[in-house]
C-alpha positions, 0 to 999 in steps of 0.5 A: 499500499505504501508503494502504491501510494508513493508511486502515484505520488511521483507519478503525480509529480512528474507526470501530471504536474501541468494538470494540477497547475491548471486545477489549482489556478481555476480553483482560485479563480473560482474564489475569486469570482465568488467573491463578485456574487458571495459579499461579506453583510458586515465588512471589518475592513474598509476595502472589504467591499471590495471583490477581489481586493484580499487575492490582489493585496495577497499576489502583491504582498508575495511577490514583494517579499519574493524582491525583498528576500532576493535583492536584500535578505540573500546576499547576507545570507550568502556571502562572499565565497572562500577560496579552500587554499590546500 
């Protein structure tokens, strides 16, 4: 049983990756589309009334975090390479 499940996961990861990416993107698009029809009863924040605001906010925030990590944080973590002279 364990080996069959492992093989199934490996197949999904290698051969069916494009299908899962499309399915995940479609699921996220459906959630954003539902936001146009299902409104919060009492918006807690001012921007809650705009459909898809939190999805757009999450996208912008995650892209910004990637750029901050790549530009500012990575040089401190990687550091210069040291030559091993032996």
